[in-house]
C-alpha positions in Angstrom: 25.4 -85.2 -43.6 24.0 -81.8 -41.1 25.9 -79.3 -39.0 24.7 -77.2 -36.2 28.0 -76.0 -34.6 29.8 -72.5 -32.3 27.3 -74.1 -30.3 23.8 -72.7 -32.0 21.5 -74.8 -31.0 21.7 -74.0 -27.5 20.4 -70.4 -29.2 17.1 -71.2 -29.4 14.4 -71.8 -27.2 13.5 -75.4 -26.5 10.3 -74.9 -29.4 12.2 -73.4 -31.7 15.3 -75.9 -30.8 12.5 -79.2 -31.5 11.6 -77.2 -35.2 15.1 -77.0 -36.0 15.5 -80.8 -35.5 12.2 -82.0 -36.9 13.0 -80.0 -39.9 16.6 -81.3 -39.6 15.1 -84.7 -39.7 12.6 -84.6 -43.1 15.7 -83.7 -45.2 18.4 -85.6 -43.7 19.4 -88.8 -45.6 18.6 -92.1 -44.4 22.2 -92.1 -43.4 22.6 -89.0 -43.4 24.6 -87.7 -39.2 23.7 -84.6 -37.7 27.0 -83.3 -35.5 26.4 -80.7 -32.8 27.9 -78.8 -30.5 26.8 -77.2 -27.0 27.2 -75.4 -23.7 27.9 -77.6 -20.8 25.8 -77.6 -17.1 29.8 -77.6 -16.4 29.6 -74.3 -18.3 27.1 -72.7 -16.9 27.7 -73.5 -13.1 31.3 -71.3 -13.9 28.8 -67.8 -15.7 28.0 -65.5 -13.1 25.6 -62.7 -13.8 26.3 -59.4 -13.3 27.0 -56.1 -15.8 30.4 -54.5 -16.7 30.7 -51.0 -19.2 33.8 -49.9 -21.3 34.8 -48.3 -24.6 35.5 -50.4 -27.6 35.3 -53.6 -25.1 36.2 -56.6 -26.7 38.4 -54.3 -28.8 36.1 -53.5 -31.6 34.0 -56.4 -32.3 31.1 -54.5 -32.4 31.7 -51.5 -34.7 34.4 -50.2 -36.4 35.3 -46.6 -34.2 34.4 -45.3 -31.4 31.4 -46.8 -28.6 30.2 -48.0 -25.4 29.2 -51.6 -24.6 26.7 -52.7 -22.1 27.2 -56.3 -21.5 24.7 -57.7 -18.7 24.5 -60.8 -17.7 21.3 -62.3 -16.9 21.4 -66.2 -14.7 17.6 -69.0 -15.1 18.7 -70.9 -12.7 15.8 -73.2 -13.4 16.3 -74.1 -16.8 19.8 -73.2 -17.3 19.7 -70.6 -19.4 22.0 -67.4 -19.8 20.9 -64.2 -21.4 24.0 -62.1 -22.4 22.5 -58.4 -23.3 24.2 -56.3 -25.2 24.4 -52.6 -25.6 26.1 -50.7 -28.5 25.8 -46.9 -28.1 27.9 -45.7 -31.0 28.1 -41.6 -32.0 25.3 -42.7 -34.9 23.6 -45.5 -32.8 22.5 -47.4 -30.1 21.4 -50.5 -31.2 20.4 -54.1 -28.9 21.7 -57.5 -29.2 20.2 -60.9 -26.8 22.2 -63.9 -27.3 20.2 -66.7 -25.2 22.7 -69.8 -24.0 21.2 -72.7 -22.6 23.2 -75.3 -21.5 22.0 -78.5 -21.3 24.2 -82.4 -19.7 24.6 -85.1 -22.0 21.6 -86.7 -21.0 19.4 -84.0 -21.3 20.7 -83.8 -25.0 20.3 -87.5 -25.8 16.7 -86.9 -24.7 16.0 -84.1 -26.7 17.5 -85.7 -30.0 15.1 -88.5 -29.5 12.0 -86.8 -29.2 13.0 -85.1 -32.5 13.8 -89.1 -34.4 18.1 -88.8 -33.8 19.6 -92.1 -31.6 23.4 -90.1 -30.3 26.2 -92.3 -31.8 28.9 -91.0 -30.5 29.6 -88.0 -27.8 32.8 -85.9 -27.9 34.8 -83.2 -26.4 33.8 -81.1 -29.2 33.5 -81.4 -33.3 36.5 -82.5 -34.3 36.4 -85.8 -32.0 38.2 -84.9 -29.2 37.1 -87.2 -25.9 34.8 -86.3 -23.5 35.4 -84.1 -20.1 33.5 -83.8 -18.3 34.7 -80.8 -16.7 34.6 -79.0 -19.8 32.3 -76.2 -21.7 31.5 -77.5 -24.9 30.7 -81.1 -25.5 29.7 -82.3 -29.5 27.1 -85.2 -30.4 26.5 -87.4 -34.0 23.4 -88.4 -34.3 21.5 -90.5 -37.5 17.5 -91.4 -37.7 16.1 -93.4 -35.7 
């Protein structure tokens, strides 16, 4: 079994997703399975672009001491990709983190997996096997080799 969870599939570019799926396909056993969760198109519809500047935003997630965090969200509607750009400034340094998040429909995910040689055999609401909720921000797929 290969796992691609925490919606990491969507953090990759389409080219990198294809490369990763190809590598998984090469290494998975004939009867093996791939489990992946993805951000849904429904989640994308709820996002808003903007910028927030705050002291210790996210309660110390980015640094142990005092820091200022700038969080900018940019939306790319034509491909349903969100960029969360974080600038963290503490007394010692400043750093920038970019988190790209692709949002796919179940049909788009099926097509990506099919082009990499996988057949989706199950669609769930999450990796624990909850029922699929079309309005939910995530979904999970189980796929086998074609």
